[in-house]
C-alpha positions as CSV (number, residue, x, y, z in Angstrom):
1,M,-27.1,-49.8,32.0
2,K,-24.0,-50.8,30.5
3,K,-25.8,-52.5,27.8
4,K,-28.1,-49.7,27.0
5,I,-24.9,-47.4,26.8
6,I,-23.4,-50.0,24.3
7,N,-26.7,-49.8,22.1
8,I,-26.6,-46.0,22.1
9,L,-22.8,-46.0,21.0
10,K,-23.8,-48.6,18.1
11,K,-26.5,-46.6,16.9
12,T,-24.6,-43.4,17.1
13,R,-21.7,-45.2,15.2
14,K,-24.1,-46.4,12.6
15,K,-25.5,-42.9,12.1
16,I,-22.2,-41.3,11.8
17,S,-21.1,-44.2,9.4
18,K,-24.2,-43.5,7.4
19,Y,-23.7,-39.8,7.4
20,L,-20.2,-40.3,6.1
21,S,-20.9,-42.6,3.4
22,T,-23.9,-40.5,2.1
23,N,-22.3,-36.9,2.3
24,R,-19.1,-37.4,0.8
25,L,-19.2,-34.6,-1.7
26,F,-20.4,-32.0,0.9
27,L,-17.7,-33.2,3.5
28,T,-15.1,-33.3,1.1
29,F,-15.8,-29.9,-0.1
30,V,-15.9,-28.5,3.4
31,V,-12.5,-30.2,4.4
32,F,-10.7,-29.4,1.3
33,A,-11.7,-25.7,1.3
34,L,-10.9,-25.4,4.8
35,I,-7.4,-26.5,4.4
36,E,-7.0,-24.1,1.6
37,T,-8.0,-21.1,4.0
38,I,-5.7,-22.5,6.5
39,L,-2.8,-22.7,4.2
40,L,-3.5,-19.2,3.0
41,R,-3.1,-17.8,6.6
42,N,0.0,-19.7,6.9
43,F,1.6,-18.3,3.5
44,T,0.7,-14.9,4.3
45,F,0.3,-13.2,7.9
46,S,0.6,-16.1,10.3
47,L,4.3,-15.6,11.1
48,R,3.9,-11.9,11.6
49,A,0.3,-11.9,13.0
50,N,-0.2,-9.5,15.9
51,D,-0.3,-10.5,19.8
52,S,-4.0,-10.7,20.0
53,Y,-4.4,-13.1,17.0
54,N,-6.0,-16.3,17.8
55,P,-5.9,-18.9,14.8
56,M,-9.3,-20.4,15.9
57,D,-11.2,-17.3,15.3
58,P,-10.8,-17.3,11.4
59,F,-10.8,-21.1,11.5
60,I,-14.2,-21.1,13.1
61,C,-15.7,-18.5,10.8
62,D,-14.3,-20.3,7.7
63,L,-15.7,-23.5,8.8
64,A,-19.3,-22.2,9.4
65,L,-19.4,-20.4,6.3
66,L,-18.3,-23.4,4.3
67,I,-21.1,-25.3,6.2
68,I,-23.5,-22.8,5.2
69,I,-22.5,-22.7,1.7
70,G,-22.4,-26.5,1.3
71,A,-25.9,-26.7,2.8
72,F,-27.4,-25.2,-0.2
73,G,-26.1,-28.1,-2.3
74,Y,-28.8,-30.3,-0.7
75,F,-31.3,-28.5,-2.9
76,I,-29.8,-30.1,-5.9
77,K,-30.1,-33.7,-6.9
78,P,-27.2,-35.8,-5.9
79,K,-26.1,-36.6,-9.4
80,K,-25.5,-32.7,-10.2
81,Q,-24.5,-31.8,-6.8
82,F,-21.0,-32.0,-7.8
83,N,-21.4,-29.2,-10.3
84,Y,-22.4,-26.8,-7.4
85,Y,-19.6,-28.1,-5.0
86,F,-16.9,-27.8,-7.5
87,V,-17.8,-24.3,-8.8
88,W,-17.4,-23.3,-5.2
89,M,-14.3,-25.2,-4.8
90,I,-12.8,-23.4,-7.8
91,I,-13.9,-19.9,-6.3
92,V,-12.3,-20.8,-3.1
93,T,-9.1,-22.0,-4.7
94,A,-9.0,-18.8,-6.9
95,M,-9.4,-16.6,-3.9
96,C,-6.7,-18.4,-2.1
97,V,-4.3,-18.5,-5.2
98,I,-4.9,-14.6,-5.9
99,N,-4.8,-13.5,-2.2
100,S,-1.5,-15.4,-1.6
101,I,0.1,-13.7,-4.6
102,Y,-1.6,-10.3,-3.9
103,Y,-0.3,-10.5,-0.4
104,V,3.3,-10.9,-1.0
105,F,3.2,-7.7,-3.1
106,Y,0.9,-5.5,-1.1
107,T,1.2,-7.1,2.3
108,S,-2.6,-7.1,2.3
109,F,-5.6,-8.8,0.8
110,A,-7.0,-8.5,-2.5
111,S,-10.0,-6.1,-3.2
112,F,-12.5,-6.8,-5.8
113,S,-12.6,-2.9,-6.7
114,L,-8.8,-3.1,-7.5
115,L,-8.9,-6.5,-9.5
116,A,-11.7,-5.1,-11.5
117,E,-9.3,-2.2,-12.4
118,L,-6.3,-4.2,-13.6
119,G,-6.8,-3.3,-17.0
120,L,-6.0,0.3,-15.9
121,V,-3.0,-0.8,-14.2
122,G,-1.0,-1.6,-17.1
123,E,2.5,-2.9,-16.8
124,V,2.3,-3.0,-13.1
125,G,1.1,-6.4,-13.5
126,D,4.5,-7.2,-14.3
127,S,5.3,-6.3,-10.6
128,L,2.9,-9.1,-9.6
129,V,4.1,-11.7,-11.8
130,E,7.7,-11.3,-10.4
131,K,6.6,-11.9,-7.0
132,F,4.9,-15.5,-8.0
133,R,5.8,-18.2,-5.9
134,I,5.5,-21.7,-6.7
135,I,3.9,-22.3,-3.4
136,D,1.0,-20.0,-4.4
137,F,-0.2,-22.6,-6.5
138,I,-0.4,-25.5,-4.0
139,Y,-4.2,-24.8,-3.8
140,I,-4.9,-26.2,-7.3
141,I,-4.1,-29.7,-5.8
142,F,-7.6,-29.6,-4.0
143,P,-10.1,-29.0,-6.9
144,T,-7.9,-31.6,-8.8
145,L,-8.4,-34.4,-5.9
146,Y,-12.0,-33.3,-5.7
147,L,-12.5,-34.0,-9.4
148,L,-10.9,-37.4,-9.0
149,I,-13.0,-38.3,-6.0
150,H,-16.1,-37.3,-8.3
151,T,-14.8,-39.4,-11.1
152,K,-14.4,-42.5,-8.7
153,L,-18.0,-42.0,-7.0
154,K,-19.4,-41.6,-10.6
155,K,-18.1,-45.1,-11.7
156,G,-19.6,-46.7,-8.6
157,S,-23.0,-46.5,-7.4
158,Y,-22.6,-43.8,-5.0
159,Y,-25.1,-41.2,-6.7
160,T,-27.8,-43.8,-7.4
161,F,-27.5,-45.0,-3.8
162,V,-27.6,-41.5,-2.4
163,S,-30.6,-40.3,-4.5
164,K,-32.8,-43.1,-2.9
165,V,-32.0,-42.3,0.7
166,E,-31.4,-38.4,0.8
167,N,-33.9,-36.3,2.3
168,S,-33.0,-32.9,0.9
169,K,-35.1,-30.7,3.1
170,K,-34.0,-32.5,6.2
171,M,-30.4,-32.5,5.3
172,F,-30.4,-28.7,4.2
173,T,-32.3,-27.8,7.5
174,S,-29.8,-29.8,9.9
175,T,-26.6,-28.7,8.0
176,I,-27.5,-25.0,7.9
177,L,-28.7,-25.2,11.6
178,A,-25.1,-26.6,12.4
179,G,-23.3,-24.0,10.3
180,V,-25.3,-21.1,12.2
181,I,-24.2,-22.9,15.6
182,V,-20.7,-23.0,14.7
183,L,-20.8,-19.3,13.3
184,A,-22.3,-18.5,16.6
185,F,-19.1,-19.5,18.4
186,T,-16.9,-16.8,16.5
187,L,-19.6,-14.0,16.8
188,V,-20.3,-14.4,20.4
189,N,-17.0,-12.7,21.2
190,V,-17.1,-10.2,18.5
191,T,-16.8,-6.6,19.8
192,G,-18.1,-3.4,18.6
193,T,-14.4,-2.6,17.5
194,D,-14.3,-6.0,15.5
195,V,-17.6,-5.0,13.6
196,S,-16.4,-1.4,13.0
197,R,-13.2,-2.8,11.5
198,L,-14.8,-5.2,9.2
199,V,-17.7,-2.6,8.0
200,K,-14.8,0.3,7.3
201,Q,-12.3,-2.6,6.4
202,W,-9.4,0.0,6.5
203,N,-7.1,-3.0,7.6
204,R,-7.9,-6.0,5.6
205,E,-5.2,-8.0,7.5
206,L,-6.9,-7.4,10.6
207,V,-10.2,-8.5,9.1
208,V,-8.8,-11.6,8.0
209,Q,-7.1,-12.4,11.3
210,R,-10.4,-12.1,13.1
211,F,-13.3,-13.1,10.5
212,G,-11.5,-15.4,8.2
213,I,-10.9,-15.0,4.3
214,I,-14.4,-16.2,3.1
215,L,-16.2,-13.5,5.2
216,Y,-13.5,-10.8,4.4
217,Q,-14.1,-11.6,0.7
218,G,-17.9,-11.5,0.9
219,N,-17.6,-8.4,2.9
220,D,-15.3,-6.8,0.3
221,L,-17.5,-7.6,-2.6
222,V,-20.2,-5.7,-0.7
223,Q,-17.7,-2.7,0.0
224,S,-16.7,-2.6,-3.7
225,L,-20.3,-1.8,-4.5
226,T,-20.2,1.1,-1.7
227,P,-20.1,3.7,-4.4
228,K,-23.4,2.8,-5.7
229,I,-25.0,1.6,-2.5
230,N,-23.8,4.6,-0.4
231,S,-24.6,7.2,-2.9
232,L,-28.3,6.0,-2.3
233,F,-28.0,5.3,1.4
234,G,-26.0,7.2,4.0
235,Y,-25.9,10.5,2.6
236,D,-27.5,12.5,5.3
237,E,-25.2,11.2,8.0
238,A,-22.1,11.5,5.7
239,A,-23.2,15.2,5.1
240,K,-23.7,15.9,8.7
241,N,-20.4,14.5,9.7
242,F,-18.7,16.6,6.9
243,K,-20.4,19.7,8.0
244,D,-19.6,19.0,11.7
245,Y,-15.9,18.6,10.9
246,Y,-15.2,21.4,8.9
247,S,-17.3,23.6,10.9
248,K,-15.2,23.1,13.7
249,K,-12.1,23.2,11.8
250,F,-13.0,26.6,10.1
251,S,-14.0,27.8,13.4
252,E,-11.0,26.9,15.4
253,E,-8.2,27.2,12.9
254,E,-7.0,30.4,11.7
255,P,-4.2,30.8,9.3
256,K,-0.9,31.0,11.0
257,K,2.0,32.9,9.3
258,N,5.7,31.9,10.0
259,K,8.9,32.8,8.4
260,Y,8.2,30.8,5.2
261,T,4.9,32.3,4.6
262,G,5.0,33.7,0.8
263,V,8.8,33.0,0.1
264,L,7.8,31.1,-2.9
265,E,5.0,33.3,-4.0
266,G,5.2,33.9,-7.8
267,M,7.6,31.2,-8.7
268,N,6.9,28.2,-10.9
269,V,6.7,24.8,-9.4
270,V,7.6,21.4,-10.7
271,F,6.9,18.3,-8.7
272,V,9.2,15.3,-9.5
273,H,7.6,12.1,-8.7
274,M,10.5,9.7,-7.7
275,E,9.2,6.1,-8.2
276,S,9.9,3.8,-5.2
277,I,12.7,5.9,-3.6
278,Q,12.9,5.3,0.1
279,N,14.5,7.7,2.7
280,Y,17.3,5.3,3.9
281,L,18.9,5.6,0.8
282,V,20.1,9.3,1.4
283,G,23.7,9.3,2.4
284,M,23.7,5.4,1.8
285,K,27.0,4.1,0.3
286,V,28.1,0.6,-0.9
287,N,32.0,0.2,-1.4
288,N,32.4,4.0,-0.7
289,A,30.0,4.6,-3.7
290,E,26.9,6.8,-3.0
291,I,23.6,5.0,-4.1
292,T,21.9,8.3,-4.5
293,P,24.4,11.2,-5.2
294,T,21.8,13.4,-6.9
295,L,19.3,13.2,-3.9
296,N,22.3,13.6,-1.4
297,K,23.1,17.0,-3.1
298,L,19.5,18.1,-3.3
299,S,19.0,17.2,0.3
300,K,21.8,19.5,1.3
301,E,21.2,22.4,-0.9
302,G,17.2,22.6,-0.4
303,M,14.6,22.1,2.2
304,Y,14.8,18.6,3.4
305,F,11.9,16.8,5.2
306,S,13.8,13.6,6.8
307,N,10.7,12.3,8.5
308,F,8.3,12.1,5.7
309,Y,5.7,9.7,5.1
310,P,3.5,8.6,2.0
311,Q,0.1,7.4,2.7
312,I,-0.9,5.0,0.3
313,S,-3.5,2.1,0.2
314,I,-3.9,-0.4,-2.9
315,G,-3.7,2.5,-5.4
316,T,0.1,3.0,-4.6
317,S,1.4,5.6,-6.8
318,S,-2.1,6.9,-7.9
319,D,-2.8,7.2,-4.2
320,T,0.2,9.5,-3.7
321,E,-0.6,11.7,-6.7
322,F,-4.2,12.3,-5.2
323,T,-3.3,12.7,-1.6
324,L,-0.6,15.2,-2.6
325,N,-2.8,17.3,-4.8
326,T,-5.9,17.2,-2.7
327,S,-4.6,16.6,1.0
328,L,-7.4,14.0,1.2
329,M,-6.8,10.3,2.1
330,P,-6.9,7.3,-0.4
331,A,-10.2,5.6,-1.0
332,N,-11.3,3.1,1.6
333,S,-12.5,0.9,-1.2
334,G,-10.9,0.8,-4.7
335,T,-9.0,3.8,-5.7
336,A,-9.7,7.4,-5.8
337,F,-8.1,7.6,-9.5
338,V,-10.7,5.1,-10.8
339,Q,-13.7,4.6,-8.5
340,Y,-14.0,8.5,-7.9
341,S,-12.5,10.1,-10.9
342,D,-15.7,12.0,-11.7
343,R,-15.9,14.1,-8.1
344,N,-15.2,17.4,-7.6
345,Y,-11.8,18.2,-5.7
346,V,-9.9,21.1,-4.7
347,S,-6.3,20.6,-5.9
348,I,-3.0,22.1,-6.3
349,P,-3.3,22.6,-10.2
350,K,-6.7,24.1,-9.6
351,L,-5.5,26.5,-7.0
352,L,-2.6,27.5,-9.0
353,T,-4.7,27.7,-12.3
354,E,-6.8,30.4,-10.1
355,K,-3.9,32.1,-9.7
356,G,-3.0,32.6,-13.5
357,Y,-0.6,29.2,-13.7
358,Y,-0.5,26.9,-16.5
359,T,-0.6,23.3,-15.4
360,F,0.6,20.1,-17.0
361,S,1.7,16.5,-16.1
362,S,4.1,14.2,-17.8
363,H,5.1,10.4,-17.6
364,A,6.6,8.1,-20.2
365,N,3.8,5.8,-19.9
366,N,0.3,5.1,-20.9
367,S,-2.4,7.9,-19.9
368,A,-4.7,5.1,-19.3
369,M,-2.8,3.7,-16.6
370,W,-4.2,4.4,-13.2
371,N,-6.8,6.1,-15.1
372,R,-4.7,9.2,-15.4
373,K,-6.2,10.4,-19.0
374,I,-9.5,10.8,-16.9
375,M,-8.1,11.9,-13.3
376,H,-5.4,14.3,-14.1
377,P,-7.8,16.6,-16.3
378,N,-10.2,16.4,-13.3
379,L,-7.4,17.1,-10.8
380,G,-6.8,20.5,-13.0
381,Y,-3.8,19.6,-15.3
382,Q,-4.3,21.3,-18.6
383,E,-2.1,19.5,-20.6
384,M,-0.6,15.8,-20.3
385,I,2.8,14.8,-21.9
386,F,2.5,11.0,-21.9
387,K,4.1,8.2,-23.9
388,E,2.8,9.1,-27.2
389,K,4.6,12.4,-27.0
390,F,7.9,10.5,-26.4
391,E,10.4,8.6,-28.6
392,G,11.8,5.1,-27.6
393,T,8.6,3.8,-25.9
394,D,8.7,0.6,-27.8
395,K,9.9,-2.4,-25.9
396,S,12.5,-3.2,-28.7
397,D,14.2,0.0,-28.4
398,P,17.5,0.3,-26.5
399,R,16.3,3.3,-24.7
400,W,13.5,1.1,-22.9
401,V,14.5,0.4,-19.1
402,G,12.5,-1.7,-16.9
403,L,8.7,-0.9,-17.8
404,G,9.3,1.9,-20.4
405,L,11.4,4.8,-21.6
406,G,14.5,4.9,-19.3
407,D,14.6,8.1,-17.1
408,Y,17.7,9.0,-18.7
409,D,16.1,9.5,-21.9
410,Y,12.9,10.6,-20.5
411,F,14.5,13.6,-19.0
412,L,16.5,14.3,-22.1
413,Q,13.7,14.7,-24.1
414,L,11.6,16.8,-21.7
415,Q,14.0,19.4,-22.0
416,S,12.6,21.0,-25.1
417,K,9.2,20.3,-23.9
418,L,9.8,22.4,-20.6
419,E,11.6,25.4,-22.3
420,K,8.6,25.5,-24.6
421,I,6.2,25.8,-21.7
422,E,8.4,28.3,-20.0
423,D,8.6,30.4,-23.1
424,E,5.0,30.5,-23.6
425,H,3.6,30.9,-20.2
426,E,4.7,33.3,-17.4
427,H,3.9,30.8,-14.5
428,Y,3.5,27.2,-14.6
429,M,3.2,24.2,-12.4
430,G,4.1,20.6,-13.7
431,T,4.4,17.2,-12.6
432,L,7.1,14.8,-13.8
433,I,6.7,11.0,-13.1
434,Q,9.8,8.9,-13.0
435,L,9.4,5.2,-14.2
436,S,12.5,3.2,-14.2
437,N,12.7,2.5,-10.7
438,H,9.3,0.8,-10.7
439,S,9.4,-2.9,-9.5
440,P,10.0,-5.4,-10.8
441,Y,13.7,-4.0,-10.4
442,A,15.1,-5.5,-13.4
443,A,18.5,-4.3,-12.7
444,T,21.0,-7.1,-12.9
445,D,24.2,-8.0,-14.8
446,N,22.1,-9.3,-17.6
447,N,20.7,-5.7,-18.3
448,P,23.5,-3.8,-19.6
449,E,21.2,-1.0,-20.7
450,L,21.0,0.3,-17.0
451,Y,25.1,1.0,-17.5
452,N,25.1,2.7,-20.9
453,Y,25.5,6.2,-19.3
454,F,26.8,5.7,-15.8
455,G,28.7,2.7,-15.4
456,K,28.1,-0.5,-12.9
457,L,27.2,-0.2,-9.5
458,D,29.7,-2.4,-7.4
459,L,27.7,-4.4,-4.8
460,T,30.5,-6.9,-4.0
461,N,32.2,-7.3,-0.7
462,T,35.9,-8.2,0.1
463,Y,36.5,-10.2,3.3
464,T,39.2,-12.1,5.0
465,A,39.0,-15.9,5.2
466,I,41.0,-18.9,6.5
467,D,42.2,-21.0,3.7
468,P,41.1,-24.7,5.0
469,E,44.1,-26.3,3.3
470,T,47.0,-24.0,4.3
471,G,45.3,-22.5,7.4
472,K,46.4,-19.0,6.2
473,E,44.4,-16.0,5.6
474,K,43.2,-15.1,2.0
475,T,41.2,-12.5,0.6
476,E,37.9,-13.4,-0.8
477,T,35.3,-11.5,-2.8
478,V,31.5,-12.0,-2.9
479,N,28.6,-10.3,-4.4
480,Y,26.4,-10.8,-1.2
481,L,23.4,-8.9,-3.0
482,K,23.6,-10.6,-6.1
483,D,20.3,-11.7,-7.5
484,T,18.5,-10.5,-4.2
485,R,15.6,-7.8,-4.9
486,L,17.3,-5.5,-2.5
487,G,20.5,-5.8,-4.6
488,N,18.7,-5.3,-7.8
489,Y,16.6,-2.5,-6.3
490,L,20.0,-0.5,-5.2
491,I,21.1,-0.7,-9.0
492,S,17.6,0.4,-10.1
493,V,17.9,3.4,-7.6
494,H,21.3,4.2,-8.5
495,Y,20.3,4.5,-12.4
496,A,17.2,6.4,-11.6
497,D,19.1,9.0,-9.3
498,M,22.0,9.3,-11.8
499,S,19.3,10.1,-14.6
500,L,17.8,12.7,-12.3
501,G,21.1,14.0,-11.9
502,T,21.7,14.6,-15.7
503,F,18.5,16.8,-15.5
504,I,19.6,18.8,-12.6
505,D,22.9,19.4,-14.4
506,Y,20.8,20.6,-17.4
507,V,18.7,22.7,-15.0
508,E,21.6,24.4,-13.2
509,K,23.3,25.2,-16.7
510,S,20.1,26.3,-18.4
511,D,19.1,29.8,-18.9
512,Y,15.6,28.8,-18.0
513,Y,14.4,27.8,-14.3
514,N,15.6,31.1,-12.5
515,N,12.2,31.5,-11.2
516,T,11.3,27.7,-10.6
517,V,11.1,25.5,-7.3
518,F,11.2,21.9,-7.8
519,V,9.8,19.4,-5.4
520,F,11.1,16.0,-5.3
521,Y,9.2,13.3,-3.3
522,G,9.3,9.5,-3.1
523,D,5.9,8.2,-3.9
524,H,5.9,5.0,-2.0
525,D,8.3,2.3,-0.4
526,A,10.0,-0.3,-2.6
527,R,7.5,-3.0,-1.3
528,L,10.4,-5.5,-0.4
529,D,10.2,-8.3,2.0
530,K,11.2,-7.7,5.4
531,S,13.5,-10.6,5.1
532,E,15.5,-8.6,2.4
533,Y,16.4,-6.1,5.0
534,Q,17.0,-8.3,7.9
535,Y,19.6,-9.9,5.8
536,Y,21.2,-6.6,4.8
537,Y,21.3,-5.2,8.2
538,N,22.8,-8.1,9.7
539,Y,25.3,-9.0,7.1
540,N,28.9,-9.0,8.7
541,T,31.2,-7.7,6.0
542,K,34.3,-8.7,7.8
543,T,33.2,-12.5,7.9
544,N,30.7,-13.0,5.0
545,E,28.3,-14.4,7.8
546,L,25.1,-13.0,9.4
547,Y,25.1,-11.7,13.0
548,E,22.5,-13.7,15.1
549,E,20.4,-12.8,18.0
550,G,22.1,-12.2,21.0
551,D,25.1,-10.8,19.2
552,P,25.8,-7.0,20.1
553,E,25.9,-6.2,16.6
554,Y,22.6,-8.0,15.7
555,F,19.9,-5.6,14.5
556,N,16.1,-6.6,15.0
557,Y,14.4,-5.6,12.0
558,D,10.7,-6.1,13.2
559,N,7.5,-5.1,12.1
560,F,7.7,-1.5,13.6
561,V,11.1,-0.7,12.2
562,N,10.0,-2.0,8.7
563,E,6.9,0.6,9.0
564,T,9.1,3.5,10.0
565,N,11.6,2.6,7.3
566,K,8.9,3.2,4.7
567,R,9.7,6.9,4.9
568,T,10.4,8.5,1.7
569,P,12.5,11.7,0.7
570,L,10.7,15.0,0.3
571,V,13.0,18.0,-0.9
572,I,12.3,21.5,-1.9
573,W,14.9,22.9,-4.1
574,T,15.8,25.8,-6.5
575,K,18.7,27.0,-8.4
576,N,17.9,30.6,-7.4
577,K,20.4,31.2,-4.9
578,E,18.6,34.0,-3.1
579,V,15.4,31.7,-2.5
580,A,17.8,28.9,-1.8
581,R,19.3,30.5,1.1
582,K,15.9,31.3,2.5
583,I,14.7,27.8,2.5
584,K,17.6,25.8,2.9
585,T,16.8,23.5,6.1
586,V,16.5,20.0,7.7
587,N,13.1,19.4,9.1
588,D,13.0,16.3,11.1
589,N,9.4,16.6,12.3
590,V,6.9,13.7,11.4
591,M,5.1,14.8,7.9
592,G,2.8,13.1,5.6
593,M,2.0,13.3,2.0
594,Y,-1.3,15.2,2.8
595,D,0.8,17.9,4.5
596,I,2.4,19.0,1.2
597,L,-0.6,21.0,-0.1
598,P,-0.7,23.3,3.0
599,T,2.9,23.5,3.6
600,L,3.6,24.6,0.0
601,G,0.5,26.5,-0.1
602,N,1.8,28.6,2.7
603,M,5.0,29.5,1.0
604,M,3.1,30.1,-2.3
605,N,0.2,31.9,-0.8
606,F,-2.5,29.4,-2.0
607,D,-4.7,27.0,0.3
608,S,-7.5,24.4,0.4
609,K,-9.9,24.9,3.1
610,Y,-10.8,21.0,3.1
611,A,-7.1,20.0,3.3
612,L,-6.8,17.2,6.1
613,G,-3.1,17.8,6.3
614,H,-1.2,20.8,8.0
615,D,1.5,23.4,7.3
616,I,4.4,21.6,9.1
617,Y,5.8,24.7,10.0
618,S,2.8,25.9,12.0
619,I,2.1,22.7,13.5
620,K,5.6,21.5,14.1
621,E,6.0,18.6,16.5
622,D,2.3,18.2,16.9
623,N,1.9,16.6,13.7
624,V,-0.2,13.4,13.2
625,V,0.2,11.3,9.9
626,V,-2.6,9.0,9.6
627,F,-2.4,5.9,7.5
628,P,-5.4,4.2,5.5
629,N,-5.1,1.1,7.4
630,G,-5.7,3.1,10.6
631,N,-2.2,3.0,11.8
632,F,-0.9,6.4,12.7
633,V,2.6,8.0,13.5
634,T,3.6,11.2,15.5
635,N,7.2,12.4,16.7
636,K,6.6,10.5,19.9
637,V,4.9,7.1,18.5
638,Y,4.1,4.7,15.9
639,Y,0.6,2.8,16.5
640,N,-0.4,-0.5,14.8
641,N,-4.0,-0.5,14.5
642,A,-4.0,-4.3,13.7
643,S,-2.3,-5.2,16.9
644,G,-3.4,-2.3,19.1
645,N,0.2,-1.9,20.1
646,Y,2.5,0.9,19.5
647,M,6.2,1.7,19.8
648,V,7.7,4.8,21.3
649,L,10.1,6.5,19.0
650,N,13.4,8.1,19.1
651,N,13.5,9.6,15.9
652,N,17.1,10.9,16.3
653,S,18.6,7.4,16.9
654,E,20.4,5.5,14.2
655,T,22.0,1.9,14.0
656,K,25.1,1.2,11.8
657,K,23.2,0.9,8.9
658,G,19.8,2.3,9.3
659,P,16.9,3.6,11.7
660,N,16.6,2.1,15.0
661,P,13.6,3.2,17.0
662,V,14.1,2.7,20.7
663,V,11.4,1.1,22.9
664,M,10.7,3.5,25.8
665,P,8.3,3.4,28.9
666,V,4.6,3.4,28.1
667,I,3.2,6.9,27.4
668,N,-0.1,8.1,28.7
669,E,-2.9,6.0,27.2
670,D,-5.1,9.0,26.6
671,Y,-2.5,10.3,24.1
672,I,-3.1,6.8,22.2
673,S,-6.9,6.9,22.6
674,N,-7.3,10.5,21.4
675,L,-5.2,9.8,18.5
676,K,-7.0,6.5,17.6
677,Q,-10.3,8.7,17.8
678,Y,-8.8,11.5,15.4
679,T,-7.6,8.8,12.9
680,E,-11.1,7.4,12.5
681,T,-12.5,10.9,12.1
682,I,-10.0,11.7,9.3
683,L,-10.5,8.6,7.5
684,S,-14.5,8.8,7.8
685,V,-14.6,12.4,6.6
686,S,-12.2,12.0,3.8
687,N,-14.1,8.7,2.4
688,D,-17.3,10.3,2.8
689,I,-16.1,13.1,0.6
690,L,-14.8,10.8,-2.1
691,V,-18.1,8.5,-1.9
692,H,-20.7,11.4,-2.0
693,D,-18.9,14.1,-3.8
694,L,-19.3,16.3,-0.5
695,I,-17.3,19.1,-1.5
696,A,-19.4,19.9,-4.6
697,K,-22.7,19.1,-2.7
698,E,-22.1,20.4,0.6
699,G,-19.1,22.7,0.6
700,N,-21.0,26.0,0.7
701,N,-23.5,24.8,3.3
702,I,-20.8,24.7,6.2
703,P,-21.7,26.8,9.2
704,I,-19.1,29.0,10.6
705,I,-19.4,29.2,14.4
706,K,-17.8,32.3,15.9
707,N,-16.7,32.8,19.5
708,S,-18.9,35.0,21.6
709,E,-16.0,37.2,22.3
710,E,-15.5,37.9,18.4
711,E,-19.3,38.7,18.0
């Protein structure tokens, strides 16, 4: 018996040895590519993964797919197999490099649809370049090693030997079977929720955590073809869901009047799109200097919404413009401004045009950026005042700041253009898009143009230290934010805010704008690393050291705090003293970008029956803000779709430096379950509208179900 076992082991070892010696290209490809996928997870979400994340899930899925991909190499003659495997090695390497860089900027994984649109993103590419890390290119080592291995094998007799002994059909069959078996290990535990997330792909990070980067990227390729595929398949179901949702909405929701109804009717309205301005900056001081003095003034004089959230996906600024104007959600795949720029939308410019308003948009950048030259007219803007209509838009011009014409000069040149519009039109609506505070925040001591008008923002800190030689106290000065992205961001914000301040000074002194209301909104967060805030909030100004865990002053800037800190300011303001007295207030109810249309519409007497948001003064504390990744926030909780966890919020609590939501007892699970269903419905209906152009095709076919009492 013992001898028999020994013989079996010898035969097994011989077979394994033969397999290893005759399948070096295949095995090396699988191992190298698998290592790359492991590194990608470690360089992206691994350290902040949700509690349910099991690293074996993506590992097994990636392994299975690499085996299956590799199996097809056996259909190629051994001498040419390298070409097949090397192409796939390059594909996997490129996928890892791109996603590694992309994740740092977007905290998500790359989408084919957005990558295909990079030509329309323009100067935003500089923001990505600014985020490059040396570690992002470690993946290049593996195709290089693979090429060296091939060169060595080619010099020997490997390919000649394998050509004589390899049975292509047998190797393909056994390898593909092995891959399917391995894949079965990960698929056997897949839930309906997992499948739904994979198909809908609202939260890309969660898909990668569960299914690995290879299946995610393949699925994303399919999703990127959604506009063409779904327009041919799935229309009937989408149309039915669309009509069911709005039929119920029209039947149950009646227009509600409140004390702000019609308060702004007949006034001109100008939106000011404040690039990357976050709400924690309001009232913030460094060395007793206000970071945003203009914004502080506006928030005190106007209608200030202190708990306002943008709702962006990969389209960032363009997503904000889309959601604000239409009260719909950003696209599930790609961006609405590019993928769905030919659809019919009910928007603020169109609604005000129907009331006799002249509409325009303005930006000191190319109209091609984010496809605005196509999308803005489709949204209803009648005139576009963009880069070609401004001076100082060449990079060599001293008025250039960051990515283009500095905000100071932008607002300065706008004055005559706005006066001309007011002279020629009784009523108008416009959108002014700021640019200087766009990342990369190039505001350092080496960029003096930022200080030409307003002086330098002092970010130094003075503290008392003990001289090691004398043992006596001495005063030390350190710029603890120097060369940090947060420090550069604060300087950049200060410039943008002060530039806006010169425009407000002009408005207040001008004979124009007595009948104009301005809506100032931050388009999205600054996309800074969590570590930047962790450092800032835990910096001890007295000792030049950091508070550590366990210290009473330590502030745990965790993922939930980071998400709630992405709030941006929203202020409705006017120089008209009579109207200003009526609207001056602070509203701390949770509000989203899709709530602007119905809220402002109530004040100006226009509305879109397809709006997914609500008038905040009608819904008040019951509002729900849905995010494209499936997260949601209310006055009570912030829910994370990736982890399935939530945090109970106390929106009035603060730390010494920033927001500090308080963890409270678990609330009713039915509350969370109902909101999860609501979130899924909103995202599905909105995406169906974009994909199938349902407002144009089915908008007039929605049945209104009246209550029997009304009949």
